[in-house]
N, C-alpha and C positions, 0 to 999 in steps of 0.2 A: 434689782436683787437685793434683798435684804438679808444682811448678817446678823448670824445671833449676836445678842449682846455678851461682852466679855465677862459680865458677871452670872450669867447663866451658864456660861462654858465651865467656868471657874467651879461654880458649884456642882455642877454634874459631876466633873472629874473628882471634885473632893469627895462626893458622897461614893462614887464608885471605890475610891482609896480606903475611906472609912470601911466600907463594906468588906474589902477583902482584908482589911487589918485585922478587923473583927473575927472573920471566919478564920483567919493564918491562926490568931490568936487562939481561937475555938479549938482548932483542929491541932495546936502545936503539939501535944503530948501524943496523939497519934501518928504526928511525922516523926516525932523522935523515936517512937518505937519501930516506925516502919523502917527508918535507916538503920537503927539497930538490928532489926532483923535481916535486912539485905547484908549489912556486914557480918553477922554471924553465919548465913548460909554462904557467903565468898568465904571464909575462912574454914567452913566447913568442908565446903568444895576441895580447896586445896589442901587439907589434912586426908580425906578421903582420898582424894586422886593421888598423893603421894603412895597411898599404901596399896592402891588398887594398882598403880604403876608398876611397884616391885613385884606383886603378884602376879602380874600379867606376863611380866618379862621373864619369869621363871616359867612360866606354863606355855608361852610362845616362844618360835622359833625367831619370827619377825619381830623386830622391836617396834616396826611401823605400825603392825596390827596392835600392839601393846598400847603405844603412845595414842593411836588414834581411838580405842576405845576409853583411853583414860581422859583425853580430852573431851570426848562427847559425854562421859559420865559427868565431869565438871561442869559442863554448859547445862545440863539438865537441872543439876543442882543448884548451879546459880539462877537459872530461869525461874524454878520453884520458888527460891526467895523473894525475887524480885514481884512475882504474882501475889505473892502472899503479902507482902508490904504493900503494894498499890491495893489490894483488897482490904487490908487493914485501915486504910486512910479513906477508903469508901468511893474508890475508883473501879467498880466494878465493870463499868461499862467499857472502860479502857483495857482490863484484862481480857475481856470477850473479845473485843476488837485485835488487841495482838494475836490472841489464839487463833482466830479465823484468819488473819494474815498469813499466819506462819502457816497453817494449813495449806493457804493457797500456792504459797511461794515454794513449799515444798511440793506439792503437785506438778507446779510447773517445771521445777527443776527434774523433778523424776521424768517427765514426759521428753525433755529437751536433752538430757544426759542419760536415757535410758540404757545404752551399751554400757557406758561409764558406772550407772549404777548397778547393772548386774554383774560385771565383774568386780565391784567394789564388794557387794554382798557376800559373792562367792568367795573372794578373800578372806572374808571375815569367818565364814563357814568353814571353810578348809583350816582355818587358823585354830578354830576350837575343834574340829573333828580330827585333824592331824593325820590325814591319809598318807603324807609321807613328810619327811624332814630333809634338812639341808645334808646333803651328801649320800643321800639315797640314789639309787638306781632306777628309774621309772620309764615307762613306753607307756605314750599316749597321743593318739592322732598322728600316728606315723613318725613321732620324734621319739628316739630311744638314747638315753645319755644320763648324767648325773647331775641332780638339783644342785646350782649354785646359790640361788636367792630367791626368796618368797617374798614378793609385795603386794599391796593391796590390789592392784589391777593386774598383775601378772605374775609368772614364774619363767625364773631364766634358768636354762638345762644346756649344759655343754655336752655335746654328742661325743661318741669315741672317734669321731672323724675330725676334732678339732673346731666345730662350728659352735657358735651361743645361739640356741632358739628362744626365742620369746613367746611364750603359750598364755593367752587368756586366760583368766581364772575361770573364768565361766565355761570354758571348754574340758578343762581338768574336772571341774563340778559336774558337768551334764554326762561326759563321756566315760568309757570304761578305761580306767587307769591300772597299770599293771604296776606293782611294786615288787623288786626284784631282791630287795635289800631286809624288808621287813620280818622274814623268816631266819634268814643268815645262812640258806643253805640253796642250792640249785641243782638239779639233774641236768647232765650230759647224755646225748645221744650219738652215736657214731655208727654208721651203716657201712657194712663190710660185706663182701660177697666171698663165697668160697666155691670150689668146683663141685659138680654132681657127683665126681668119684671119691668124695671126702664124708665123712661122717658129720652132720650137723652138731650131734648131742657131744662128740668128742670136742668139735672146736666150742662148743660152750663151755665145758670143763676146763679147756685150756686159757680161755680168754678170761674167765671169771677168776682164776688163779693168779694169772698175769697182772691184772688190774688191781686185785686186792693186795698185792704185796707194794703198792704205791702209799706213800704217807698222806697224799692230798687227798684220798679216797676215803669218803665217811660212808656210815650207815653200810659197811660192808655187807652184812647179812642181805641186802636189797640189791647188791650188784649181780647183775644178769644178763643173758643174751637171748633173744628170741628170733626163731625163723620168720622173716617177714614175707617173703614171697619166692616163687620160681620166675628169675629171670632169664634171658636169652642165653647169657654163657655161666651164670652161676646161681647158686641158691642165696638169696640176700638174708645177712643177719643184722639186727639192730642190737646193739651194745649199750646199756644202759648203767650208769654209776652217779653218784651223787659227790658234790663238793661243798665246802663251804663258800659263801658268795655274799657280799664281794669280800676278798681275803687274797693271801699270797700263798703260792702262785697264783697270777691272775687267771681270768677265764681262758683266754688265748693260748697262753704257756701251757695249761692244764690239757686242753684240746689238742694241740700239737704233740705232748708227749703220750697222750692216750693212743692218738693214732700210729705213732711209731712204736708204742709199746705192743699194740695189737700185730701190725705186721711182723713184727719179731717174733712173737710168740706163735703165730701161724708158720713162720717159716722155719724155726726150730722145732715144730712139732711135724713137718712135712706136710702140711695142709696149704693147697694152692689158692692164691688170689688170682684168678684166670683173668687174662686178657680178653677184649673181645673174641668170639671166636664163630665162625660160621661153617656150618655143615650140610651139605647138598645131599639130601637123601631123595630117590626115586622109588615110588611104590607108598601105598597106604601106610604101611608100617615100617617104612624105611628098609628094606629087606634087599634092596638092591643100590649100591654105593656107585658114585660117578665113576671111580676106578675100574670097578668090575665091568660097567658098561663101555668104557675104553677098549678094555682088554679083549671084551667078546667081540667088538666089532674091527678089529685087526685080524687080517688072514693069518693062519700059522704058518710057521718056517717052511714045512713040507709043500703047502700049496704056492708058497712063493718060490720055491726051487722048481717047482714043476711049470710054474708059468714063465720061468725065464729059460728051461730047456726048449720048449715050444715055440719060444719067438725066435730062438737061435736057428731054427730047421724049419723054414717056412716052405712051404709046398706049393709049386708054380706048376699048374696045370698046363698052361698055355704053352709055357717054355718046352715041356716033355713032348707035347703034341708036334711041333712046329717041324724037327725034321722028318717026320713020317709023312707030313703033306709034301716036303719037299722031293723025297724019293718017288713018291707016286707021280709026280708032274713028270720028273726026268723019265 
C-alpha cells in the first residue's frame, strides 16, 4: 500500500487554507454586515417584545397567554434576522433547508401532540375573544361555578359545592358556555300553588306588591306572576323577579327570602297554599259523593227498630200445634 508523500499532503492542505482565507477575506464585509443585522434584529425583538408584553398583560387576564405571545413574537423577529443575515452572506440553500426542516418538525409535533395543540390554540383564542374573565360565574359541560384561573391548556373553576374542576380549553371553545356574570343581573323563578277556591289574579297582585317592596329586586316593572297549570290540588303559579348577579345578598339568600315573603304574603291575604288533597267523586260529573253513598246504603232508624221487635217475638208453629196432637191421642 502506497502512502501519499508528505509534500503532496502539505500542499493540498495549504491550498485549501489559502482558498478559504481568500474567500473569507472576500466575504468579510458581508459577514460583518450579517452579524450586525442579526444583532440588530435581536435588540429589536427585545424592545418590541417588552412593549408587546406590557400591552398584552393589560389586554389579557392570563399573564401566561401574554408572555407566550410575547415569546413567540420574539422568536419570529429573531429568526427573521438570522434568515436575512444568512441570505446576505450567500447561504440561500441553508435558509431553504432550515425553513423546510422547521416545517417538517412543526408538522410532526402537531400530529404527536394534537390534543395539547388544540387546547393551546383554544386558550389563545379565548384569551383574545374573552368569553369570560376571572371571577365570572359560568356553566359549561355540566360544571357550574366561579372561574379561578385561565391557563393556556385549561381553565380552573371552583364549584359552589367546594370542588375545583379543571376544564380543557377546547371544551369551553367548542361547546355552549353560559356566563352568568357578564350582564350583571339574573332572573329568579319561584313556583307556588294556590287553592282552587282562591282568585289567581288577586294572588298575582298580592305577590307583585310584596316582592317589589324588597330592596334586592331590580327591574320592578318586570316583576310578575303567571298562572302555569292546573295541578291535582292547586293552581300552579310562577313568580318572576330580577336581581343583581353576582352581588349581595347572594342568590341563595335572595331565593330563601323570596319564598318566605311569598308564603307570608299569601297567608296575610287569606290565600291558601294547599296540601295534597284527594277527593273521591262517583259519577261522570261528580254528582254523587262517597259520604252520600254511605248514608244511602245504611238502613233508616225506623227500619232498625222494626227489625229488632220482630226478632223479639218469634213465631213457633210447631210448638203451638203440639198440645192439640197430644189431646187427640188421649
